[in-house]
N, C-alpha and C positions, 0 to 999 in steps of 0.2 A: 504494499499499500504506499503510495507516494503522498507527501505532504505538500500542500500548496503553501509556499513561503509568502507570496504576495501576488497581486494581480493588478493589471491596469485595464479598465474598461473605458472605451471611448465610444459613447452612444452615437455621437454624430457620424463617426466612421463605421459604426455597426461592427466593432471589433473588440477582441478581448486577448490579452496576453497573460498567460499564467506562468509564474516563476516556480520551478520545482527544485532548483538548485542554485547556489550562489557561485558555482564554478564559472569560469570564463567561457564565453561562446567560442566554438571553433568551426562549426559547420551546421548547416541546416538541411533538412530533408522535407520536400513537399510531398505530403500524403495525398492531397487533392487541391484543386484551386483555392479552397476555403480553409485548408488545414495545413500547418507546417509545425515540425518538431525541430527544436535546436538542441545541439549536443556540444559537450565539452570535448577536449582532445582525447580524454580517456573513455569516451562513449556515454558518459552520464548524461541523462536528459537534463537540459538546462531550463527549457521552457517549451510552451505550446502556444502557437498563435492561431486564432480562430477569427474568421471574417465572415460577413454576411449572416450575422447572428439571427436577424429577424426572419430569415428564410429557413431556419432550423439548423441544428448542428448534429452532424453524425459523429457519435463518440466512439464507434467501433475502431479498433486498432490504434487508439490513442493511449499513451501512458497516462495514468491517473484518471482514467475515464469516469469512474464512479465519483471521485472527488470533484472533477470538473462539472459533472452533471449536477451535483449538489450546489456548486457555485452558480451555475446558470440559473437554477431555480430561484436564487435570491436577487437576480438582476431584474430590471424593469420588464414588464410583460411582453414587450415586443421581441424579446429574446426567447427562443424556443429550443427544445431539446428533442432530437430524434434518435 
């Protein structure tokens, strides 16, 4: 189970970034056009970027999917979870 250290929600951009580690970013992997996972040099997940929140968010294959789903449930109602 991953722990969300912090998050940044930009309602105007319809985006969310979830920090899962305080390690330095080394590379990112696009999972889909609306989902990206960032990694440190040693492969630790640093964070998850989600865009187009109001269109629904697919949580499958994301690290910390349950925790991110719980976080999405606390955001304004235009954000949804799929």
